[in-house]
N, CA, C and O atoms as a GROMACS GRO file, in nm:
protein
  500
    1MET      N    1   1.010  -5.426  -6.582
    1MET     CA    2   0.922  -5.338  -6.508
    1MET      C    3   0.969  -5.329  -6.363
    1MET      O    4   1.023  -5.425  -6.308
    2HIS      N    5   0.948  -5.214  -6.305
    2HIS     CA    6   0.974  -5.198  -6.162
    2HIS      C    7   0.867  -5.104  -6.104
    2HIS      O    8   0.810  -5.021  -6.175
    3THR      N    9   0.842  -5.120  -5.977
    3THR     CA   10   0.739  -5.044  -5.909
    3THR      C   11   0.802  -4.956  -5.803
    3THR      O   12   0.888  -5.000  -5.727
    4VAL      N   13   0.758  -4.830  -5.799
    4VAL     CA   14   0.810  -4.732  -5.705
    4VAL      C   15   0.696  -4.688  -5.613
    4VAL      O   16   0.591  -4.645  -5.661
    5GLN      N   17   0.716  -4.700  -5.482
    5GLN     CA   18   0.617  -4.648  -5.389
    5GLN      C   19   0.643  -4.500  -5.368
    5GLN      O   20   0.757  -4.459  -5.344
    6ILE      N   21   0.538  -4.420  -5.376
    6ILE     CA   22   0.549  -4.276  -5.361
    6ILE      C   23   0.515  -4.238  -5.217
    6ILE      O   24   0.412  -4.281  -5.164
    7ALA      N   25   0.600  -4.160  -5.155
    7ALA     CA   26   0.577  -4.115  -5.017
    7ALA      C   27   0.453  -4.026  -5.013
    7ALA      O   28   0.430  -3.946  -5.104
    8ARG      N   29   0.373  -4.039  -4.907
    8ARG     CA   30   0.247  -3.965  -4.894
    8ARG      C   31   0.266  -3.814  -4.916
    8ARG      O   32   0.184  -3.750  -4.982
    9GLU      N   33   0.372  -3.758  -4.861
    9GLU     CA   34   0.393  -3.613  -4.874
    9GLU      C   35   0.421  -3.571  -5.019
    9GLU      O   36   0.416  -3.453  -5.051
   10ALA      N   37   0.451  -3.666  -5.106
   10ALA     CA   38   0.479  -3.636  -5.246
   10ALA      C   39   0.360  -3.669  -5.338
   10ALA      O   40   0.369  -3.648  -5.459
   11TRP      N   41   0.250  -3.720  -5.283
   11TRP     CA   42   0.137  -3.762  -5.366
   11TRP      C   43   0.084  -3.650  -5.454
   11TRP      O   44   0.070  -3.668  -5.575
   12SER      N   45   0.054  -3.534  -5.396
   12SER     CA   46  -0.007  -3.425  -5.474
   12SER      C   47   0.081  -3.385  -5.591
   12SER      O   48   0.033  -3.377  -5.704
   13GLN      N   49   0.208  -3.360  -5.566
   13GLN     CA   50   0.298  -3.317  -5.673
   13GLN      C   51   0.320  -3.428  -5.776
   13GLN      O   52   0.320  -3.403  -5.896
   14THR      N   53   0.338  -3.551  -5.728
   14THR     CA   54   0.360  -3.664  -5.820
   14THR      C   55   0.240  -3.683  -5.911
   14THR      O   56   0.255  -3.703  -6.031
   15LEU      N   57   0.118  -3.676  -5.854
   15LEU     CA   58  -0.002  -3.695  -5.935
   15LEU      C   59  -0.029  -3.576  -6.027
   15LEU      O   60  -0.082  -3.593  -6.136
   16ASN      N   61   0.007  -3.455  -5.983
   16ASN     CA   62  -0.004  -3.339  -6.073
   16ASN      C   63   0.088  -3.357  -6.194
   16ASN      O   64   0.046  -3.333  -6.308
   17ASP      N   65   0.212  -3.399  -6.169
   17ASP     CA   66   0.307  -3.424  -6.278
   17ASP      C   67   0.258  -3.538  -6.368
   17ASP      O   68   0.263  -3.528  -6.490
   18PHE      N   69   0.211  -3.645  -6.305
   18PHE     CA   70   0.159  -3.763  -6.376
   18PHE      C   71   0.045  -3.720  -6.469
   18PHE      O   72   0.041  -3.758  -6.586
   19SER      N   73  -0.047  -3.639  -6.416
   19SER     CA   74  -0.162  -3.593  -6.495
   19SER      C   75  -0.119  -3.504  -6.610
   19SER      O   76  -0.168  -3.521  -6.722
   20ALA      N   77  -0.030  -3.410  -6.584
   20ALA     CA   78   0.016  -3.320  -6.690
   20ALA      C   79   0.087  -3.396  -6.801
   20ALA      O   80   0.071  -3.366  -6.919
   21MET      N   81   0.164  -3.494  -6.763
   21MET     CA   82   0.241  -3.571  -6.860
   21MET      C   83   0.153  -3.664  -6.944
   21MET      O   84   0.185  -3.692  -7.059
   22HIS      N   85   0.042  -3.713  -6.885
   22HIS     CA   86  -0.038  -3.816  -6.952
   22HIS      C   87  -0.180  -3.773  -6.985
   22HIS      O   88  -0.262  -3.857  -7.021
   23GLU      N   89  -0.210  -3.645  -6.975
   23GLU     CA   90  -0.344  -3.598  -7.009
   23GLU      C   91  -0.379  -3.637  -7.152
   23GLU      O   92  -0.301  -3.612  -7.245
   24GLY      N   93  -0.495  -3.698  -7.170
   24GLY     CA   94  -0.540  -3.740  -7.302
   24GLY      C   95  -0.501  -3.882  -7.340
   24GLY      O   96  -0.552  -3.935  -7.439
   25TRP      N   97  -0.413  -3.944  -7.263
   25TRP     CA   98  -0.374  -4.081  -7.292
   25TRP      C   99  -0.488  -4.176  -7.254
   25TRP      O  100  -0.561  -4.150  -7.158
   26LEU      N  101  -0.504  -4.283  -7.329
   26LEU     CA  102  -0.611  -4.379  -7.300
   26LEU      C  103  -0.576  -4.462  -7.177
   26LEU      O  104  -0.469  -4.522  -7.169
   27VAL      N  105  -0.670  -4.464  -7.080
   27VAL     CA  106  -0.650  -4.539  -6.956
   27VAL      C  107  -0.768  -4.631  -6.930
   27VAL      O  108  -0.879  -4.609  -6.978
   28SER      N  109  -0.740  -4.734  -6.853
   28SER     CA  110  -0.843  -4.820  -6.798
   28SER      C  111  -0.824  -4.820  -6.647
   28SER      O  112  -0.711  -4.817  -6.598
   29VAL      N  113  -0.935  -4.824  -6.574
   29VAL     CA  114  -0.931  -4.824  -6.428
   29VAL      C  115  -1.009  -4.944  -6.379
   29VAL      O  116  -1.125  -4.964  -6.416
   30ASP      N  117  -0.944  -5.025  -6.296
   30ASP     CA  118  -1.006  -5.142  -6.235
   30ASP      C  119  -0.994  -5.132  -6.084
   30ASP      O  120  -0.893  -5.086  -6.032
   31VAL      N  121  -1.098  -5.176  -6.014
   31VAL     CA  122  -1.097  -5.179  -5.868
   31VAL      C  123  -1.100  -5.325  -5.826
   31VAL      O  124  -1.187  -5.401  -5.870
   32LEU      N  125  -1.006  -5.364  -5.741
   32LEU     CA  126  -0.998  -5.500  -5.690
   32LEU      C  127  -1.027  -5.497  -5.540
   32LEU      O  128  -0.961  -5.425  -5.464
   33SER      N  129  -1.127  -5.576  -5.498
   33SER     CA  130  -1.157  -5.584  -5.356
   33SER      C  131  -1.202  -5.724  -5.322
   33SER      O  132  -1.254  -5.796  -5.407
   34ALA      N  133  -1.182  -5.763  -5.196
   34ALA     CA  134  -1.219  -5.898  -5.151
   34ALA      C  135  -1.370  -5.920  -5.161
   34ALA      O  136  -1.414  -6.030  -5.194
   35GLU      N  137  -1.447  -5.818  -5.133
   35GLU     CA  138  -1.592  -5.835  -5.133
   35GLU      C  139  -1.657  -5.830  -5.271
   35GLU      O  140  -1.761  -5.891  -5.291
   36MET      N  141  -1.596  -5.757  -5.366
   36MET     CA  142  -1.657  -5.744  -5.498
   36MET      C  143  -1.575  -5.806  -5.611
   36MET      O  144  -1.623  -5.813  -5.724
   37GLY      N  145  -1.454  -5.851  -5.584
   37GLY     CA  146  -1.368  -5.904  -5.689
   37GLY      C  147  -1.314  -5.790  -5.773
   37GLY      O  148  -1.292  -5.680  -5.723
   38ALA      N  149  -1.292  -5.816  -5.901
   38ALA     CA  150  -1.239  -5.715  -5.994
   38ALA      C  151  -1.356  -5.646  -6.064
   38ALA      O  152  -1.441  -5.712  -6.124
   39GLN      N  153  -1.358  -5.514  -6.056
   39GLN     CA  154  -1.465  -5.435  -6.117
   39GLN      C  155  -1.403  -5.331  -6.211
   39GLN      O  156  -1.332  -5.242  -6.165
   40PRO      N  157  -1.430  -5.341  -6.342
   40PRO     CA  158  -1.381  -5.237  -6.433
   40PRO      C  159  -1.463  -5.110  -6.414
   40PRO      O  160  -1.586  -5.115  -6.410
   41GLU      N  161  -1.395  -4.997  -6.402
   41GLU     CA  162  -1.462  -4.867  -6.384
   41GLU      C  163  -1.452  -4.783  -6.511
   41GLU      O  164  -1.546  -4.711  -6.546
   42VAL      N  165  -1.339  -4.792  -6.580
   42VAL     CA  166  -1.313  -4.714  -6.701
   42VAL      C  167  -1.241  -4.806  -6.798
   42VAL      O  168  -1.155  -4.885  -6.757
   43HIS      N  169  -1.276  -4.797  -6.927
   43HIS     CA  170  -1.206  -4.878  -7.026
   43HIS      C  171  -1.167  -4.790  -7.145
   43HIS      O  172  -1.252  -4.740  -7.218
   44ASP      N  173  -1.036  -4.772  -7.161
   44ASP     CA  174  -0.980  -4.700  -7.275
   44ASP      C  175  -1.046  -4.564  -7.301
   44ASP      O  176  -1.094  -4.537  -7.411
   45LEU      N  177  -1.048  -4.480  -7.199
   45LEU     CA  178  -1.096  -4.343  -7.214
   45LEU      C  179  -0.979  -4.247  -7.189
   45LEU      O  180  -0.886  -4.280  -7.116
   46PRO      N  181  -0.984  -4.128  -7.249
   46PRO     CA  182  -0.875  -4.031  -7.231
   46PRO      C  183  -0.867  -3.982  -7.086
   46PRO      O  184  -0.968  -3.943  -7.027
   47LEU      N  185  -0.747  -3.984  -7.032
   47LEU     CA  186  -0.724  -3.937  -6.896
   47LEU      C  187  -0.741  -3.786  -6.889
   47LEU      O  188  -0.685  -3.712  -6.970
   48VAL      N  189  -0.820  -3.741  -6.793
   48VAL     CA  190  -0.832  -3.598  -6.765
   48VAL      C  191  -0.732  -3.562  -6.656
   48VAL      O  192  -0.663  -3.461  -6.665
   49GLY      N  193  -0.726  -3.646  -6.551
   49GLY     CA  194  -0.629  -3.619  -6.446
   49GLY      C  195  -0.649  -3.706  -6.324
   49GLY      O  196  -0.751  -3.772  -6.308
   50VAL      N  197  -0.548  -3.706  -6.238
   50VAL     CA  198  -0.550  -3.777  -6.110
   50VAL      C  199  -0.508  -3.676  -6.005
   50VAL      O  200  -0.403  -3.614  -6.017
   51VAL      N  201  -0.592  -3.660  -5.902
   51VAL     CA  202  -0.570  -3.556  -5.802
   51VAL      C  203  -0.575  -3.615  -5.662
   51VAL      O  204  -0.666  -3.690  -5.628
   52ALA      N  205  -0.476  -3.580  -5.581
   52ALA     CA  206  -0.475  -3.618  -5.439
   52ALA      C  207  -0.520  -3.498  -5.357
   52ALA      O  208  -0.469  -3.388  -5.374
   53GLU      N  209  -0.616  -3.522  -5.268
   53GLU     CA  210  -0.665  -3.417  -5.179
   53GLU      C  211  -0.657  -3.466  -5.036
   53GLU      O  212  -0.747  -3.536  -4.989
   54PRO      N  213  -0.549  -3.431  -4.966
   54PRO     CA  214  -0.532  -3.477  -4.828
   54PRO      C  215  -0.625  -3.402  -4.733
   54PRO      O  216  -0.657  -3.286  -4.756
   55ASP      N  217  -0.669  -3.470  -4.628
   55ASP     CA  218  -0.741  -3.405  -4.518
   55ASP      C  219  -0.727  -3.491  -4.394
   55ASP      O  220  -0.662  -3.596  -4.397
   56ARG      N  221  -0.786  -3.447  -4.285
   56ARG     CA  222  -0.771  -3.518  -4.157
   56ARG      C  223  -0.835  -3.656  -4.155
   56ARG      O  224  -0.797  -3.741  -4.075
   57ASP      N  225  -0.932  -3.679  -4.242
   57ASP     CA  226  -1.002  -3.807  -4.245
   57ASP      C  227  -0.939  -3.908  -4.341
   57ASP      O  228  -1.002  -4.008  -4.374
   58GLY      N  229  -0.819  -3.882  -4.385
   58GLY     CA  230  -0.751  -3.975  -4.476
   58GLY      C  231  -0.744  -3.926  -4.618
   58GLY      O  232  -0.663  -3.976  -4.696
   59GLY      N  233  -0.826  -3.828  -4.654
   59GLY     CA  234  -0.819  -3.768  -4.786
   59GLY      C  235  -0.880  -3.854  -4.895
   59GLY      O  236  -0.942  -3.957  -4.870
   60THR      N  237  -0.860  -3.808  -5.018
   60THR     CA  238  -0.910  -3.879  -5.136
   60THR      C  239  -0.809  -3.867  -5.249
   60THR      O  240  -0.726  -3.777  -5.252
   61ILE      N  241  -0.820  -3.961  -5.341
   61ILE     CA  242  -0.753  -3.950  -5.471
   61ILE      C  243  -0.863  -3.970  -5.574
   61ILE      O  244  -0.937  -4.069  -5.567
   62THR      N  245  -0.874  -3.878  -5.668
   62THR     CA  246  -0.978  -3.884  -5.769
   62THR      C  247  -0.915  -3.900  -5.907
   62THR      O  248  -0.822  -3.829  -5.944
   63ILE      N  249  -0.968  -3.996  -5.982
   63ILE     CA  250  -0.923  -4.023  -6.118
   63ILE      C  251  -1.036  -3.980  -6.211
   63ILE      O  252  -1.151  -4.021  -6.192
   64SER      N  253  -1.005  -3.898  -6.310
   64SER     CA  254  -1.106  -3.850  -6.405
   64SER      C  255  -1.066  -3.885  -6.547
   64SER      O  256  -0.949  -3.875  -6.585
   65ALA      N  257  -1.166  -3.928  -6.624
   65ALA     CA  258  -1.145  -3.960  -6.765
   65ALA      C  259  -1.258  -3.898  -6.845
   65ALA      O  260  -1.370  -3.885  -6.797
   66ALA      N  261  -1.228  -3.859  -6.968
   66ALA     CA  262  -1.329  -3.801  -7.057
   66ALA      C  263  -1.423  -3.912  -7.103
   66ALA      O  264  -1.379  -4.021  -7.139
   67HIS      N  265  -1.553  -3.882  -7.102
   67HIS     CA  266  -1.653  -3.980  -7.145
   67HIS      C  267  -1.740  -3.914  -7.251
   67HIS      O  268  -1.793  -3.806  -7.229
   68PRO      N  269  -1.756  -3.979  -7.368
   68PRO     CA  270  -1.828  -3.915  -7.478
   68PRO      C  271  -1.974  -3.880  -7.443
   68PRO      O  272  -2.024  -3.778  -7.491
   69ALA      N  273  -2.041  -3.961  -7.364
   69ALA     CA  274  -2.183  -3.937  -7.335
   69ALA      C  275  -2.205  -3.841  -7.218
   69ALA      O  276  -2.297  -3.759  -7.222
   70THR      N  277  -2.123  -3.851  -7.115
   70THR     CA  278  -2.146  -3.772  -6.994
   70THR      C  279  -2.047  -3.658  -6.976
   70THR      O  280  -2.063  -3.577  -6.884
   71GLY      N  281  -1.948  -3.649  -7.059
   71GLY     CA  282  -1.847  -3.545  -7.048
   71GLY      C  283  -1.728  -3.588  -6.965
   71GLY      O  284  -1.613  -3.564  -7.004
   72GLN      N  285  -1.753  -3.651  -6.852
   72GLN     CA  286  -1.643  -3.696  -6.766
   72GLN      C  287  -1.694  -3.803  -6.672
   72GLN      O  288  -1.808  -3.800  -6.625
   73ILE      N  289  -1.607  -3.898  -6.645
   73ILE     CA  290  -1.636  -4.002  -6.546
   73ILE      C  291  -1.526  -3.993  -6.441
   73ILE      O  292  -1.408  -3.977  -6.473
   74THR      N  293  -1.566  -4.004  -6.315
   74THR     CA  294  -1.467  -3.997  -6.208
   74THR      C  295  -1.479  -4.118  -6.117
   74THR      O  296  -1.587  -4.175  -6.099
   75HIS      N  297  -1.366  -4.154  -6.061
   75HIS     CA  298  -1.361  -4.259  -5.960
   75HIS      C  299  -1.282  -4.202  -5.843
   75HIS      O  300  -1.170  -4.154  -5.860
   76THR      N  301  -1.342  -4.207  -5.724
   76THR     CA  302  -1.279  -4.150  -5.606
   76THR      C  303  -1.239  -4.261  -5.510
   76THR      O  304  -1.319  -4.349  -5.479
   77ILE      N  305  -1.116  -4.255  -5.463
   77ILE     CA  306  -1.064  -4.348  -5.362
   77ILE      C  307  -1.063  -4.272  -5.230
   77ILE      O  308  -0.993  -4.172  -5.216
   78HIS      N  309  -1.140  -4.320  -5.133
   78HIS     CA  310  -1.144  -4.258  -5.001
   78HIS      C  311  -1.040  -4.322  -4.911
   78HIS      O  312  -1.019  -4.444  -4.916
   79SER      N  313  -0.977  -4.242  -4.830
   79SER     CA  314  -0.874  -4.288  -4.734
   79SER      C  315  -0.766  -4.372  -4.801
   79SER      O  316  -0.742  -4.486  -4.761
   80PRO      N  317  -0.699  -4.317  -4.903
   80PRO     CA  318  -0.589  -4.391  -4.966
   80PRO      C  319  -0.475  -4.411  -4.866
   80PRO      O  320  -0.448  -4.325  -4.783
   81THR      N  321  -0.410  -4.527  -4.877
   81THR     CA  322  -0.301  -4.558  -4.785
   81THR      C  323  -0.166  -4.568  -4.854
   81THR      O  324  -0.063  -4.538  -4.794
   82ARG      N  325  -0.165  -4.608  -4.981
   82ARG     CA  326  -0.039  -4.622  -5.056
   82ARG      C  327  -0.061  -4.587  -5.202
   82ARG      O  328  -0.168  -4.608  -5.258
   83LEU      N  329   0.044  -4.532  -5.262
   83LEU     CA  330   0.045  -4.501  -5.405
   83LEU      C  331   0.171  -4.560  -5.465
   83LEU      O  332   0.282  -4.538  -5.416
   84TRP      N  333   0.152  -4.636  -5.571
   84TRP     CA  334   0.263  -4.700  -5.642
   84TRP      C  335   0.256  -4.658  -5.788
   84TRP      O  336   0.148  -4.643  -5.844
   85ILE      N  337   0.372  -4.640  -5.850
   85ILE     CA  338   0.381  -4.618  -5.994
   85ILE      C  339   0.465  -4.731  -6.052
   85ILE      O  340   0.576  -4.756  -6.006
   86GLU      N  341   0.410  -4.798  -6.152
   86GLU     CA  342   0.485  -4.905  -6.220
   86GLU      C  343   0.544  -4.847  -6.347
   86GLU      O  344   0.475  -4.784  -6.426
   87ARG      N  345   0.674  -4.870  -6.365
   87ARG     CA  346   0.745  -4.816  -6.481
   87ARG      C  347   0.812  -4.928  -6.560
   87ARG      O  348   0.855  -5.030  -6.505
   88THR      N  349   0.819  -4.906  -6.691
   88THR     CA  350   0.890  -5.001  -6.775
   88THR      C  351   1.039  -4.985  -6.750
   88THR      O  352   1.082  -4.891  -6.683
   89ASP      N  353   1.118  -5.077  -6.803
   89ASP     CA  354   1.264  -5.068  -6.787
   89ASP      C  355   1.320  -4.942  -6.853
   89ASP      O  356   1.428  -4.896  -6.817
   90GLU      N  357   1.247  -4.887  -6.951
   90GLU     CA  358   1.289  -4.765  -7.019
   90GLU      C  359   1.249  -4.640  -6.940
   90GLU      O  360   1.293  -4.530  -6.974
   91GLY      N  361   1.168  -4.656  -6.836
   91GLY     CA  362   1.127  -4.542  -6.753
   91GLY      C  363   0.989  -4.488  -6.782
   91GLY      O  364   0.949  -4.388  -6.722
   92ALA      N  365   0.914  -4.550  -6.872
   92ALA     CA  366   0.779  -4.504  -6.904
   92ALA      C  367   0.680  -4.552  -6.798
   92ALA      O  368   0.688  -4.666  -6.752
   93ASP      N  369   0.587  -4.465  -6.760
   93ASP     CA  370   0.482  -4.504  -6.666
   93ASP      C  371   0.390  -4.604  -6.735
   93ASP      O  372   0.339  -4.578  -6.844
   94ALA      N  373   0.368  -4.719  -6.671
   94ALA     CA  374   0.280  -4.821  -6.725
   94ALA      C  375   0.148  -4.826  -6.650
   94ALA      O  376   0.044  -4.855  -6.708
   95ALA      N  377   0.153  -4.797  -6.519
   95ALA     CA  378   0.032  -4.807  -6.436
   95ALA      C  379   0.055  -4.737  -6.305
   95ALA      O  380   0.168  -4.707  -6.266
   96ALA      N  381  -0.055  -4.711  -6.237
   96ALA     CA  382  -0.051  -4.661  -6.100
   96ALA      C  383  -0.145  -4.748  -6.018
   96ALA      O  384  -0.248  -4.792  -6.068
   97GLN      N  385  -0.108  -4.774  -5.895
   97GLN     CA  386  -0.194  -4.849  -5.805
   97GLN      C  387  -0.214  -4.768  -5.679
   97GLN      O  388  -0.119  -4.717  -5.619
   98ILE      N  389  -0.340  -4.755  -5.638
   98ILE     CA  390  -0.373  -4.684  -5.516
   98ILE      C  391  -0.443  -4.782  -5.423
   98ILE      O  392  -0.547  -4.837  -5.458
   99ASP      N  393  -0.385  -4.804  -5.306
   99ASP     CA  394  -0.446  -4.890  -5.204
   99ASP      C  395  -0.525  -4.802  -5.109
   99ASP      O  396  -0.485  -4.689  -5.080
  100SER      N  397  -0.638  -4.852  -5.060
  100SER     CA  398  -0.719  -4.774  -4.968
  100SER      C  399  -0.734  -4.847  -4.835
  100SER      O  400  -0.706  -4.966  -4.824
  101ALA      N  401  -0.779  -4.773  -4.734
  101ALA     CA  402  -0.792  -4.826  -4.598
  101ALA      C  403  -0.888  -4.944  -4.591
  101ALA      O  404  -0.875  -5.028  -4.502
  102ASP      N  405  -0.984  -4.952  -4.683
  102ASP     CA  406  -1.080  -5.063  -4.681
  102ASP      C  407  -1.027  -5.189  -4.749
  102ASP      O  408  -1.099  -5.288  -4.761
  103GLY      N  409  -0.901  -5.185  -4.793
  103GLY     CA  410  -0.839  -5.302  -4.854
  103GLY      C  411  -0.851  -5.308  -5.005
  103GLY      O  412  -0.790  -5.394  -5.068
  104ALA      N  413  -0.928  -5.218  -5.066
  104ALA     CA  414  -0.943  -5.218  -5.212
  104ALA      C  415  -0.817  -5.163  -5.278
  104ALA      O  416  -0.744  -5.082  -5.220
  105LYS      N  417  -0.794  -5.208  -5.399
  105LYS     CA  418  -0.682  -5.160  -5.481
  105LYS      C  419  -0.742  -5.107  -5.610
  105LYS      O  420  -0.819  -5.175  -5.678
  106THR      N  421  -0.704  -4.985  -5.644
  106THR     CA  422  -0.746  -4.925  -5.771
  106THR      C  423  -0.625  -4.921  -5.861
  106THR      O  424  -0.519  -4.871  -5.822
  107ILE      N  425  -0.641  -4.974  -5.982
  107ILE     CA  426  -0.529  -4.980  -6.076
  107ILE      C  427  -0.565  -4.900  -6.201
  107ILE      O  428  -0.669  -4.922  -6.263
  108VAL      N  429  -0.477  -4.807  -6.236
  108VAL     CA  430  -0.490  -4.724  -6.355
  108VAL      C  431  -0.383  -4.772  -6.452
  108VAL      O  432  -0.264  -4.765  -6.423
  109ARG      N  433  -0.426  -4.823  -6.568
  109ARG     CA  434  -0.332  -4.874  -6.668
  109ARG      C  435  -0.344  -4.794  -6.797
  109ARG      O  436  -0.453  -4.757  -6.840
  110PHE      N  437  -0.229  -4.768  -6.858
  110PHE     CA  438  -0.228  -4.705  -6.989
  110PHE      C  439  -0.246  -4.812  -7.095
  110PHE      O  440  -0.200  -4.925  -7.081
  111ARG      N  441  -0.314  -4.773  -7.202
  111ARG     CA  442  -0.334  -4.868  -7.312
  111ARG      C  443  -0.200  -4.915  -7.366
  111ARG      O  444  -0.179  -5.034  -7.388
  112THR      N  445  -0.108  -4.820  -7.386
  112THR     CA  446   0.027  -4.851  -7.430
  112THR      C  447   0.124  -4.764  -7.352
  112THR      O  448   0.127  -4.643  -7.372
  113PRO      N  449   0.204  -4.824  -7.264
  113PRO     CA  450   0.302  -4.742  -7.192
  113PRO      C  451   0.410  -4.692  -7.287
  113PRO      O  452   0.462  -4.768  -7.369
  114ALA      N  453   0.442  -4.564  -7.276
  114ALA     CA  454   0.545  -4.506  -7.362
  114ALA      C  455   0.604  -4.385  -7.290
  114ALA      O  456   0.540  -4.327  -7.203
  115LEU      N  457   0.724  -4.350  -7.327
  115LEU     CA  458   0.784  -4.227  -7.276
  115LEU      C  459   0.711  -4.110  -7.342
  115LEU      O  460   0.689  -4.112  -7.463
  116PRO      N  461   0.673  -4.008  -7.265
  116PRO     CA  462   0.596  -3.896  -7.322
  116PRO      C  463   0.663  -3.832  -7.443
  116PRO      O  464   0.594  -3.792  -7.537
  117GLU      N  465   0.793  -3.821  -7.443
  117GLU     CA  466   0.860  -3.757  -7.556
  117GLU      C  467   0.855  -3.839  -7.685
  117GLU      O  468   0.887  -3.788  -7.792
  118THR      N  469   0.813  -3.966  -7.675
  118THR     CA  470   0.804  -4.049  -7.795
  118THR      C  471   0.663  -4.051  -7.853
  118THR      O  472   0.640  -4.112  -7.958
  119VAL      N  473   0.568  -3.984  -7.786
  119VAL     CA  474   0.429  -3.984  -7.832
  119VAL      C  475   0.399  -3.849  -7.892
  119VAL      O  476   0.374  -3.752  -7.820
  120ASP      N  477   0.402  -3.842  -8.023
  120ASP     CA  478   0.384  -3.716  -8.094
  120ASP      C  479   0.242  -3.662  -8.080
  120ASP      O  480   0.146  -3.726  -8.122
  121GLY      N  481   0.230  -3.543  -8.022
  121GLY     CA  482   0.103  -3.475  -8.015
  121GLY      C  483   0.007  -3.522  -7.907
  121GLY      O  484  -0.101  -3.466  -7.894
  122VAL      N  485   0.042  -3.622  -7.829
  122VAL     CA  486  -0.049  -3.669  -7.724
  122VAL      C  487  -0.015  -3.606  -7.591
  122VAL      O  488  -0.104  -3.555  -7.522
  123ALA      N  489   0.111  -3.607  -7.554
  123ALA     CA  490   0.152  -3.552  -7.425
  123ALA      C  491   0.149  -3.401  -7.431
  123ALA      O  492   0.204  -3.340  -7.522
  124LYS      N  493   0.083  -3.340  -7.332
  124LYS     CA  494   0.078  -3.194  -7.323
  124LYS      C  495   0.176  -3.149  -7.219
  124LYS      O  496   0.189  -3.214  -7.114
  125ARG      N  497   0.245  -3.043  -7.242
  125ARG     CA  498   0.342  -2.990  -7.146
  125ARG      C  499   0.310  -2.846  -7.116
  125ARG      O  500   0.380  -2.783  -7.037
   0.00000   0.00000   0.00000
């Protein structure tokens, strides 16, 4: 595994590509912070998308997953400071980590990391 830090100016395009490539894949989202510890936000729900919205106040990154009861669940990171993508040695995305100005870390993990071309019928292009 190796981790790649994504430059801020590439966040929107990288996350658009990430979302298109992994839409419908099962993800879990955990938030780690000094004040609350580890908090699971999403567990094995289909990814709808991850969107970066920059603005003068630091912007946001929003993670959305399909939820059977409510239609969709979202988690918003305010004032993100860093974006990392963790990849397997084969190049498959395994996770994303978003750090925020308040010190919290949000981690998005795939149930099973795989190259999109090896997942029949799941990856949408």
